[in-house]
C-alpha positions as CSV (number, residue, x, y, z in Angstrom):
1,M,-6.1,150.3,63.8
2,N,-5.1,151.8,60.4
3,R,-7.0,154.7,59.0
4,S,-8.6,153.8,55.7
5,V,-6.9,155.5,52.7
6,D,-9.5,157.5,50.6
7,E,-9.1,159.6,47.5
8,W,-11.4,162.4,48.8
9,H,-10.4,164.7,51.7
10,S,-11.6,167.9,53.3
11,L,-9.4,171.0,53.6
12,T,-9.2,170.5,57.3
13,C,-7.8,167.0,56.8
14,L,-5.3,168.2,54.3
15,A,-4.2,171.0,56.6
16,D,-3.8,168.7,59.6
17,A,-1.6,166.4,57.5
18,R,1.0,169.1,57.4
19,L,2.1,168.3,53.8
20,P,5.2,169.9,52.4
21,G,4.4,173.2,50.7
22,F,0.7,173.1,51.8
23,P,-0.9,175.5,54.3
24,A,-1.1,174.1,57.8
25,S,-4.4,175.9,58.8
26,E,-7.9,175.5,57.5
27,R,-8.1,179.2,56.6
28,G,-4.9,179.0,54.6
29,A,-5.9,175.8,52.9
30,R,-9.2,177.5,51.8
31,A,-7.4,180.5,50.4
32,H,-5.0,178.2,48.6
33,A,-7.9,176.3,47.0
34,T,-9.5,179.5,45.8
35,R,-6.2,180.8,44.4
36,M,-5.6,177.5,42.6
37,G,-9.2,177.4,41.2
38,W,-10.2,174.1,42.8
39,D,-13.7,175.4,43.6
40,A,-14.6,176.2,39.9
41,P,-18.1,174.9,39.1
42,E,-16.8,173.0,36.1
43,Q,-14.4,171.1,38.4
44,E,-17.2,169.5,40.4
45,G,-16.9,165.8,40.4
46,R,-13.3,165.9,39.2
47,L,-11.5,168.1,41.8
48,W,-14.2,168.6,44.4
49,R,-17.6,167.3,45.5
50,L,-20.1,167.9,48.2
51,R,-19.5,166.0,51.4
52,A,-22.2,163.5,52.1
53,G,-21.6,163.3,55.9
54,R,-23.1,165.3,58.7
55,G,-22.3,169.0,58.4
56,G,-21.8,169.1,54.7
57,G,-19.0,171.0,53.1
58,R,-16.7,170.1,50.3
59,E,-14.1,167.3,49.7
60,Y,-11.2,167.5,47.3
61,H,-9.7,164.8,45.3
62,I,-6.1,163.8,46.0
63,R,-5.2,164.8,42.4
64,V,-5.2,168.5,43.5
65,L,-1.9,167.8,45.3
66,N,1.4,167.5,43.6
67,T,3.3,164.2,43.5
68,L,5.3,164.8,46.6
69,Q,2.3,165.9,48.6
70,Q,0.3,162.9,47.4
71,A,3.0,160.5,48.5
72,E,3.3,162.1,51.9
73,L,-0.5,162.1,52.4
74,L,-0.7,158.4,51.6
75,A,2.2,157.6,53.9
76,R,0.5,159.5,56.8
77,L,-2.9,157.9,56.3
78,A,-1.4,154.4,56.2
79,Q,0.1,154.8,59.7
80,P,-1.8,154.1,62.9
81,V,-3.2,157.3,64.3
82,D,-4.7,158.3,67.6
83,P,-8.5,159.0,67.5
84,R,-7.8,162.4,69.0
85,P,-5.4,164.5,66.9
86,V,-2.1,165.1,68.7
87,D,-0.1,168.2,68.3
88,D,2.7,169.2,70.6
89,R,1.6,172.9,70.5
90,H,-1.8,171.8,71.8
91,H,-0.6,169.4,74.5
92,G,-1.2,171.8,77.3
93,A,-4.7,172.6,76.2
94,W,-5.7,169.0,76.0
95,E,-4.1,168.3,79.5
96,M,-6.3,171.1,80.9
97,Y,-9.3,169.5,79.1
98,D,-8.6,166.1,80.7
99,R,-8.3,167.6,84.2
100,A,-11.6,169.5,83.8
101,S,-14.8,168.3,85.4
102,G,-17.6,166.8,83.4
103,K,-19.6,170.1,83.8
104,K,-16.8,172.1,82.3
105,K,-16.4,169.6,79.4
106,G,-20.1,169.9,78.7
107,E,-19.8,173.7,78.6
108,A,-16.9,173.4,76.1
109,Q,-19.0,171.3,73.8
110,R,-21.8,173.8,74.0
111,R,-19.4,176.6,73.1
112,L,-18.0,174.6,70.2
113,A,-21.5,174.0,68.8
114,A,-22.2,177.8,68.9
115,V,-18.9,178.6,67.1
116,D,-19.5,175.9,64.5
117,A,-23.0,177.3,63.9
118,V,-21.6,180.8,63.2
119,S,-19.1,179.3,60.7
120,A,-21.9,177.4,59.0
121,L,-24.0,180.5,58.6
122,V,-21.0,182.4,57.2
123,S,-20.3,179.7,54.7
124,Q,-23.9,179.9,53.5
125,G,-23.4,183.6,52.7
126,K,-24.7,185.3,55.9
127,Q,-22.9,188.3,57.2
128,K,-20.6,187.7,60.1
129,F,-22.4,190.1,62.5
130,V,-25.9,188.8,61.5
131,A,-24.7,185.2,62.1
132,M,-23.3,186.2,65.5
133,C,-26.6,187.8,66.6
134,V,-28.6,184.8,65.4
135,V,-26.5,182.3,67.2
136,A,-26.2,184.4,70.4
137,A,-29.9,184.6,70.6
138,Q,-30.3,180.8,70.1
139,H,-27.7,180.0,72.8
140,E,-28.8,182.9,75.1
141,V,-25.4,184.5,75.4
142,R,-24.1,187.9,74.5
143,V,-22.6,188.6,71.1
144,S,-19.4,189.8,72.8
145,T,-19.2,186.4,74.6
146,L,-19.7,184.6,71.3
147,Y,-16.8,186.7,69.7
148,R,-14.6,185.7,72.7
149,W,-15.4,182.1,72.1
150,E,-14.5,182.4,68.5
151,N,-11.2,184.0,69.2
152,A,-10.4,181.2,71.7
153,A,-11.3,178.6,69.0
154,L,-9.1,180.4,66.4
155,N,-6.1,179.8,68.7
156,A,-6.4,176.1,67.9
157,R,-5.7,176.8,64.2
158,S,-7.5,173.5,63.5
159,H,-11.1,172.4,64.1
160,A,-9.8,169.2,65.7
161,H,-8.3,171.2,68.7
162,R,-11.0,173.8,69.2
163,L,-12.7,171.8,71.9
164,A,-9.6,171.9,74.2
165,Y,-9.4,175.8,73.9
166,L,-13.1,176.3,74.7
167,V,-13.0,174.8,78.2
168,P,-13.8,177.4,80.9
169,R,-10.6,178.7,82.5
170,Q,-12.0,180.4,85.6
171,C,-11.1,178.6,88.9
172,G,-13.5,180.3,91.3
173,A,-12.1,182.3,94.2
174,N,-8.5,183.4,94.2
175,S,-6.6,180.6,95.9
176,A,-3.4,182.7,95.9
177,S,-4.6,185.1,98.6
178,E,-1.8,187.2,100.1
179,I,-0.2,185.7,103.2
180,T,3.1,186.4,104.9
181,P,5.6,183.7,104.1
182,E,6.5,183.3,107.8
183,A,2.8,182.9,108.7
184,W,2.5,180.1,106.1
185,D,5.6,178.4,107.4
186,F,4.2,178.6,111.0
187,F,0.8,177.2,110.0
188,R,2.3,174.3,108.1
189,A,4.8,173.4,110.8
190,D,2.0,173.4,113.4
191,Y,-0.6,171.5,111.4
192,L,1.6,168.9,109.6
193,R,2.8,166.8,112.5
194,L,2.1,163.4,113.9
195,E,0.0,164.7,116.8
196,Q,-2.6,165.6,114.2
197,P,-4.0,168.9,115.7
198,T,-7.2,170.3,114.3
199,M,-6.9,173.0,111.7
200,T,-9.1,175.4,113.9
201,A,-6.6,175.1,116.8
202,C,-3.7,175.7,114.5
203,Y,-5.4,178.8,113.1
204,R,-6.0,180.2,116.5
205,R,-2.4,179.8,117.4
206,L,-1.5,181.5,114.0
207,I,-3.7,184.5,114.8
208,A,-2.1,184.8,118.3
209,A,1.5,184.7,116.9
210,G,0.7,186.9,113.9
211,A,-0.8,189.7,116.1
212,E,2.6,190.3,117.7
213,R,4.5,190.2,114.4
214,G,2.1,192.0,112.1
215,W,1.6,189.0,109.7
216,V,-0.9,189.1,106.9
217,I,-3.2,186.2,107.5
218,P,-6.0,185.1,105.1
219,S,-9.2,183.3,106.2
220,L,-9.2,179.7,107.6
221,R,-10.9,178.5,104.4
222,T,-8.1,179.9,102.3
223,L,-5.5,178.1,104.4
224,E,-7.5,174.9,104.2
225,R,-7.4,175.2,100.4
226,R,-3.6,175.7,100.5
227,I,-3.2,172.7,102.8
228,H,-5.3,170.5,100.4
229,A,-3.1,171.7,97.5
230,I,-0.2,169.8,99.1
231,P,0.1,166.3,97.7
232,V,-1.9,163.7,99.7
233,A,1.0,161.4,100.2
234,A,3.1,164.2,101.8
235,R,0.3,165.1,104.1
236,V,-0.3,161.5,105.2
237,L,3.4,161.0,105.8
238,L,3.7,164.1,108.0
239,R,0.4,163.6,109.9
240,K,0.0,159.8,110.1
241,G,3.5,158.4,109.6
242,K,5.4,156.1,107.3
243,E,3.2,153.1,107.7
244,E,0.0,154.8,106.7
245,C,1.8,156.5,103.8
246,E,3.0,153.1,102.5
247,K,-0.6,152.0,102.3
248,L,-1.2,154.6,99.6
249,Y,1.2,152.8,97.3
250,P,-0.7,150.0,95.4
251,A,0.1,146.6,96.9
252,Q,1.7,144.1,94.6
253,E,-0.7,141.4,93.3
254,R,1.1,138.1,93.0
255,D,-0.4,135.3,91.1
256,R,-0.3,132.1,93.2
257,S,-1.5,129.9,90.3
258,V,2.1,129.5,89.2
259,F,2.5,126.9,92.0
260,H,0.9,123.5,92.5
261,A,-0.4,121.9,95.7
262,L,2.3,121.6,98.4
263,E,4.9,123.3,96.2
264,A,5.2,126.4,98.4
265,L,4.0,127.2,101.9
266,N,3.8,130.2,104.2
267,T,3.8,130.1,107.9
268,D,3.5,132.4,110.9
269,F,2.4,132.5,114.6
270,H,-1.0,133.8,115.7
271,T,-1.9,134.9,119.2
272,W,-5.5,134.0,120.1
273,D,-7.7,136.5,121.9
274,V,-9.0,133.8,124.3
275,F,-7.9,132.9,127.8
276,V,-7.0,129.2,128.1
277,K,-6.4,127.2,131.2
278,W,-3.3,125.0,130.7
279,P,-2.7,121.6,132.4
280,D,-0.3,123.2,134.9
281,G,-3.0,125.6,136.1
282,R,-1.7,128.7,134.3
283,V,-4.2,130.9,132.4
284,A,-2.8,132.5,129.3
285,R,-3.5,133.3,125.7
286,P,-2.3,130.5,123.4
287,H,-0.1,131.0,120.4
288,M,-0.7,128.9,117.2
289,I,1.8,128.1,114.5
290,A,0.1,127.2,111.2
291,Y,1.4,126.2,107.7
292,Q,-0.7,127.2,104.7
293,D,-0.5,126.0,101.1
294,L,0.1,129.0,98.9
295,Y,-1.6,127.6,95.8
296,S,-4.9,126.7,97.4
297,G,-4.9,128.6,100.7
298,K,-5.6,125.5,102.7
299,V,-4.3,125.3,106.3
300,L,-2.3,122.0,106.3
301,S,-1.1,121.7,109.9
302,W,-1.0,123.7,113.1
303,R,0.1,123.4,116.7
304,V,-0.7,125.4,119.9
305,D,1.8,126.4,122.6
306,T,2.1,128.8,125.5
307,D,4.5,131.0,123.5
308,P,6.1,131.2,120.0
309,N,9.1,128.7,120.0
310,M,11.1,126.6,117.6
311,E,9.7,123.4,119.0
312,A,6.2,124.2,117.9
313,V,7.6,125.2,114.5
314,R,9.4,121.8,114.2
315,L,6.4,119.7,115.4
316,A,3.9,121.5,113.1
317,F,6.3,121.1,110.2
318,G,6.6,117.4,111.1
319,D,2.8,116.9,111.1
320,L,2.7,118.5,107.7
321,V,5.4,116.4,106.2
322,Q,4.1,113.2,107.7
323,E,0.5,113.7,106.4
324,W,1.0,115.5,103.1
325,G,4.7,115.3,102.0
326,V,7.8,117.5,101.7
327,P,7.2,121.0,100.2
328,S,9.7,122.7,97.9
329,A,9.7,126.1,99.5
330,C,8.5,127.9,102.6
331,Y,7.9,131.7,103.1
332,M,8.4,133.0,106.7
333,D,9.7,136.0,108.5
334,N,13.0,135.9,110.3
335,G,11.6,135.8,113.9
336,R,13.7,134.1,116.5
337,E,11.6,130.9,116.4
338,F,12.0,130.6,112.6
339,A,15.6,131.7,112.3
340,A,16.9,129.3,115.0
341,K,19.7,127.1,113.8
342,W,17.6,124.0,114.5
343,I,15.1,125.2,111.9
344,T,17.0,127.1,109.3
345,G,20.6,126.5,110.2
346,G,22.8,126.7,107.1
347,V,20.7,129.4,105.4
348,S,23.2,132.2,104.9
349,N,20.7,135.1,104.7
350,R,18.6,134.6,107.8
351,Y,20.1,137.7,109.5
352,R,19.6,136.3,113.0
353,F,22.1,135.1,115.6
354,K,25.7,134.4,114.7
355,I,26.2,132.5,111.5
356,R,29.1,130.1,111.5
357,A,30.6,128.2,108.6
358,D,30.6,124.9,110.5
359,E,27.1,125.2,111.9
360,P,24.9,122.1,111.3
361,F,22.1,122.3,108.8
362,G,18.6,123.0,110.2
363,L,15.5,120.9,109.7
364,M,14.3,122.7,106.6
365,P,17.7,122.6,104.7
366,Q,18.1,119.0,105.6
367,M,14.7,118.3,104.1
368,G,15.5,120.2,100.9
369,V,13.1,123.0,101.6
370,A,14.1,126.4,100.1
371,V,13.6,129.2,102.7
372,H,12.3,132.6,101.6
373,W,12.3,135.4,104.2
374,T,9.4,137.9,104.2
375,T,8.9,141.3,105.8
376,P,8.0,141.0,109.5
377,Y,4.6,142.5,110.6
378,H,3.7,142.9,106.9
379,G,0.5,141.0,106.2
380,Q,0.7,141.5,102.4
381,S,3.8,139.3,102.2
382,K,2.1,136.3,104.1
383,P,-1.3,135.3,102.9
384,I,-1.8,133.3,106.0
385,E,-2.5,136.5,107.8
386,R,-5.9,136.6,106.0
387,A,-6.8,133.2,107.5
388,F,-5.7,134.4,110.9
389,R,-8.1,137.4,110.5
390,D,-10.9,135.0,109.9
391,F,-10.0,133.0,113.0
392,A,-9.8,136.2,115.1
393,G,-13.1,137.5,113.9
394,D,-15.2,134.4,113.9
395,L,-13.6,131.4,115.7
396,A,-12.3,133.4,118.7
397,K,-15.9,134.4,119.4
398,H,-17.2,130.9,119.4
399,P,-20.0,130.3,121.9
400,A,-17.8,127.8,123.8
401,F,-15.4,130.7,124.4
402,A,-18.0,133.0,126.1
403,G,-16.4,134.8,129.0
404,A,-12.9,133.8,127.9
405,Y,-12.7,136.2,124.9
406,T,-10.3,139.0,125.6
407,G,-11.1,141.4,122.7
408,N,-8.6,142.3,120.0
409,S,-7.1,145.3,121.8
410,P,-7.0,146.7,125.4
411,M,-9.7,149.2,124.4
412,A,-12.1,146.5,123.1
413,K,-12.5,144.4,126.2
414,P,-15.9,142.8,126.6
415,E,-18.0,143.4,129.7
416,N,-17.4,139.8,130.8
417,Y,-13.6,140.1,130.3
418,A,-11.6,137.3,132.1
419,S,-14.7,135.9,133.7
420,T,-13.6,132.3,132.8
421,A,-10.9,130.4,131.0
422,V,-11.4,127.6,128.4
423,P,-9.8,124.2,129.2
424,L,-7.0,123.4,126.8
425,G,-8.7,120.2,125.6
426,L,-11.9,122.1,124.7
427,F,-10.0,124.9,123.0
428,L,-8.0,122.4,120.8
429,K,-11.3,120.6,119.9
430,I,-13.0,123.9,118.8
431,V,-9.9,125.1,116.9
432,G,-9.6,121.8,115.1
433,E,-13.2,121.9,114.0
434,G,-12.8,125.5,113.0
435,V,-9.8,124.8,110.8
436,L,-11.7,122.0,109.0
437,E,-14.6,124.3,108.4
438,H,-12.3,127.0,107.1
439,N,-10.8,124.7,104.6
440,A,-14.1,123.2,103.5
441,R,-16.0,126.4,103.1
442,V,-17.2,127.0,99.5
443,G,-17.5,130.3,97.8
444,R,-13.9,131.4,98.0
445,R,-13.3,134.3,95.7
446,T,-9.6,133.9,95.0
447,A,-8.4,133.6,91.4
448,V,-7.5,129.9,91.9
449,C,-10.6,128.8,93.8
450,D,-13.2,130.7,91.7
451,G,-16.1,129.8,94.1
452,R,-14.8,126.4,95.2
453,S,-13.3,125.6,98.6
454,F,-9.7,125.4,99.6
455,D,-10.1,121.6,100.1
456,D,-11.4,121.0,96.6
457,V,-8.7,123.1,94.9
458,F,-5.9,121.5,96.9
459,A,-7.2,117.9,96.3
460,E,-7.5,118.5,92.6
461,S,-3.9,119.8,92.3
462,Y,-2.5,117.3,94.8
463,A,-3.8,114.4,92.8
464,R,-1.8,115.4,89.7
465,S,1.3,116.7,91.3
466,T,4.6,115.0,92.1
467,I,4.9,114.8,95.9
468,A,8.1,114.0,97.8
469,R,7.7,111.7,100.9
470,A,10.0,111.7,103.9
471,T,11.8,108.5,105.0
472,E,11.5,107.1,108.5
473,A,14.9,108.5,109.4
474,Q,13.8,112.0,108.2
475,Q,10.6,111.8,110.2
476,R,12.6,111.7,113.4
477,L,14.4,114.9,112.6
478,W,11.6,117.2,113.9
479,L,11.1,115.4,117.2
480,T,12.2,117.1,120.4
481,G,15.6,115.9,121.6
482,A,16.8,115.3,125.2
483,E,20.5,114.4,125.8
484,G,22.0,112.5,128.7
485,V,19.0,110.4,129.7
486,M,20.0,107.5,131.9
487,V,18.9,104.0,131.1
488,S,17.9,102.1,134.3
489,R,20.6,99.8,135.7
490,L,18.0,97.3,136.8
491,D,15.6,96.7,133.9
492,G,16.7,99.0,131.1
493,C,13.8,101.3,131.3
494,I,13.9,105.0,130.4
495,R,11.7,107.6,132.1
496,V,10.8,110.8,130.3
497,M,8.3,113.4,131.5
498,G,6.6,110.9,133.9
499,N,6.3,108.1,131.3
500,R,8.3,104.9,131.2
501,F,9.6,103.4,128.0
502,H,11.3,100.0,127.4
503,A,12.5,97.8,124.6
504,P,14.7,94.7,124.7
505,F,17.7,96.5,123.0
506,L,17.9,98.8,126.0
507,H,19.3,95.9,128.1
508,E,22.6,96.3,126.2
509,H,22.8,99.9,127.4
510,R,21.9,99.7,131.1
511,A,23.5,102.3,133.3
512,E,24.4,104.3,130.1
513,R,23.4,107.8,129.0
514,V,21.6,108.1,125.7
515,V,19.9,110.7,123.6
516,V,16.1,110.4,123.1
517,R,13.7,112.1,120.6
518,F,10.0,112.4,121.3
519,D,6.9,114.5,120.6
520,P,6.1,116.4,123.9
521,Q,2.4,116.6,122.9
522,R,2.2,112.9,122.1
523,L,4.0,111.2,125.0
524,Q,2.3,107.9,124.5
525,A,4.1,107.5,121.1
526,D,7.3,105.5,120.7
527,L,10.5,107.0,122.1
528,H,13.4,107.0,119.6
529,V,16.7,106.3,121.3
530,Y,20.2,107.3,120.0
531,G,23.6,106.7,121.3
532,L,25.8,109.6,122.4
533,D,27.7,109.2,119.1
534,G,24.5,109.9,117.2
535,A,23.8,106.3,116.1
536,Y,20.2,105.2,116.1
537,L,19.5,102.4,118.5
538,G,15.8,101.8,118.1
539,A,12.3,102.8,119.2
540,A,11.0,102.0,122.7
541,P,7.2,101.9,123.3
542,C,5.6,103.4,126.3
543,V,4.9,101.2,129.3
544,E,1.7,102.4,130.9
545,A,1.2,102.4,134.7
546,V,-1.9,100.6,135.9
547,G,-3.9,100.6,139.1
548,F,-2.6,98.8,142.2
549,N,-5.7,96.6,142.4
550,D,-6.1,96.0,138.7
551,I,-6.2,92.2,138.6
552,E,-6.6,91.9,134.8
553,A,-3.7,94.2,134.1
554,A,-1.6,92.2,136.6
555,R,-2.5,88.9,134.9
556,A,-1.7,90.3,131.5
557,H,1.6,91.6,132.7
558,A,2.4,88.2,134.3
559,Q,1.6,86.4,131.0
560,A,3.7,88.8,129.0
561,R,6.6,88.3,131.4
562,K,6.3,84.5,131.2
563,A,6.2,84.7,127.4
564,W,9.3,87.0,127.5
565,M,11.1,84.5,129.8
566,R,10.3,81.6,127.5
567,G,11.8,83.5,124.6
568,V,14.9,84.4,126.6
569,K,15.3,80.7,127.6
570,M,15.0,79.5,124.0
571,Q,17.5,82.1,123.0
572,A,19.9,81.0,125.8
573,E,19.5,77.3,124.8
574,A,20.2,78.2,121.2
575,E,23.5,79.9,122.3
576,K,24.7,76.6,124.1
577,R,25.1,73.6,121.8
578,L,27.5,71.6,124.1
579,S,27.0,70.6,127.7
580,I,29.6,71.2,130.4
581,G,30.4,67.5,130.4
582,D,31.2,67.6,126.7
583,V,33.6,70.5,127.4
584,A,35.3,68.6,130.2
585,A,35.7,65.5,128.0
586,M,37.3,67.5,125.3
587,L,40.1,68.8,127.6
588,P,43.6,67.0,127.2
589,A,44.9,64.7,130.0
590,G,47.7,66.1,132.2
591,Q,51.4,64.8,131.7
592,R,54.1,64.7,134.4
593,P,57.3,66.4,133.3
594,D,60.6,64.6,132.9
595,P,62.9,64.4,136.0
596,V,65.6,67.1,136.1
597,E,69.2,66.2,137.1
598,A,70.7,68.6,139.6
599,R,74.0,70.1,138.5
600,V,74.9,71.6,141.8
601,V,75.3,69.2,144.7
602,R,75.6,70.3,148.2
603,P,77.3,67.7,150.5
604,V,75.8,66.9,153.8
605,F,78.2,67.1,156.7
606,P,77.7,65.1,159.9
607,G,76.3,67.0,162.7
608,K,73.1,67.4,164.4
609,P,70.8,64.7,163.2
610,Q,68.1,66.0,160.9
611,P,64.5,64.9,161.5
612,A,63.1,62.3,159.3
613,P,61.2,63.7,156.3
614,T,57.5,63.3,156.4
615,A,55.1,62.6,153.6
616,D,54.2,66.3,153.3
617,F,57.9,67.1,152.6
618,Y,57.9,65.1,149.4
619,E,54.6,66.5,148.2
620,E,55.4,68.8,145.2
621,S,53.5,72.1,145.0
622,E,52.4,73.9,141.9
623,D,55.2,76.4,142.2
624,D,57.7,73.6,142.4
625,A,56.4,72.0,139.3
626,R,56.6,75.3,137.4
627,M,60.2,75.7,138.6
628,D,61.1,72.2,137.5
629,R,59.7,72.8,134.1
630,A,61.7,76.0,133.7
631,I,64.9,74.3,134.8
632,S,64.4,71.4,132.4
633,L,63.8,73.8,129.5
634,A,67.0,75.7,130.4
635,A,69.0,72.5,130.5
636,E,67.8,71.4,127.1
637,R,68.7,74.8,125.7
638,M,72.2,74.6,127.1
639,K,72.7,71.1,125.5
640,R,71.7,72.4,122.1
641,E,74.0,75.3,122.4
642,R,77.0,73.1,123.3
643,A,76.2,70.7,120.4
644,M,76.1,73.6,118.0
645,G,79.4,74.9,119.4
646,A,81.1,71.5,118.9
647,L,80.1,71.4,115.3
């Protein structure tokens, strides 16, 4: 705000302006005005006039100043000014005024009123001593006290700064009581430690140690004031530790309205304070992984397992992507379950495990999700901790969990601690209903919700946001994998965790080992089968076992098998378009080879008569026929070679 430029000003205003060649105090300005004749009666209305405001006095026209002073005054008044006059010489006095209590500030205003009353009486022609006596009687103070106040006000040199100099300066009892330096060091070292001893016990030990050494020791109250004079942050750090000291620093408030629905998530594990009985008979506290939308605060997906592990992280992320879509970013701490290479492999700054240049990309990098690491065990960096606090305070104490609630610390165990355990199915049902109620509860006081529920805010933003969807191939990335599973040699079935899966394409891979992917918490869903080379083969549905005496199931199975056999027969008939007779008819007839003339003749000499040849002797075998053909081909080749040589 600019100060309005006026032509009439008081001597105080002119003095505070510090014009060149003009007195800088009110007293000097008044003497200068008298010397220059500004107060002459004939100059009334031209050089001076009576001030119309409260307090009266005189104002002087700007023409009383020379040209240089007028230009400087107009420039000063045209600039923005602080409502409280600022002067470097009075900075310390105003700092003390700011630190003073309201009671002391009220006393300063009372003193200023008394001093101003004396000045007003003197300006009206009263004698100074008479004015002092009158004002002292009105304010019920001594005349000497009033003189002391006036002297303090005169140190300000300007009426604008008098209030700061009239603040009471006394500080009560002397806080700088004498104490031996060694005694003070002893007391501080004993009191300012993490064991947090009482001040009374430390003082007793100080007295015992000082009696032998002749230390000068003040009272306990004096030492308490000295301790409290130490900055609070330093005391908290020495007595309560770093974590409590960090809480004194204001937390950063981050505006989550910069996101839209599903743009950014945060996730963490939460250990429930409830004993749950698992299907294998174990009784243990469950661990829940949850993903929360940062924009709205809605819990989008969750899974429960016996311990924090990467499989739960993968499956809960899969539920989120399958139902809502692919987020752009996710905030998490670098715990082992989050920094595993199957989850965040390829992220260079995860600071967990050994990072290799050739390691495969994890689930989130493959899905295009930017990973942001947060501070572990620091709730301010993960808003989902606020939701977990609601679950721990309300949902964990559900009536259905009576007797299974463990308390939130070993010192807060209820009287019926571990008297029962909740079946896993009931626990999941109650938690599911609690998460739905948490998202639908109205009256949320966040800046984004403004009284609405998380569901309403998320739905409104989700409807107008661009959402990325995962393909069918991407939806199989977060399933649990098992390598080296054998396909049955007999019927091509695969058995996984007590369930049997089968599909026609598995007949081509009987007695082979394959890789399968499945959801361990939804074993009735299809089993996705891959080859050992990573190629996707297909999905095999679950084949359920039925009762031995279930006639309807047996009849349905028989009908399905007959239908399958009919299909196989039709497929087989489609593969054969010729009969075996057609194939035999299309074969060429056999031809007898030409006779071969023997080139080497062995004579028969008379001797022992040879037996007459039988019919079997002249029967030519297959080897003999092959030999004859070879000899014929050799003879023909020799004839051609001779003919070529003759030419």
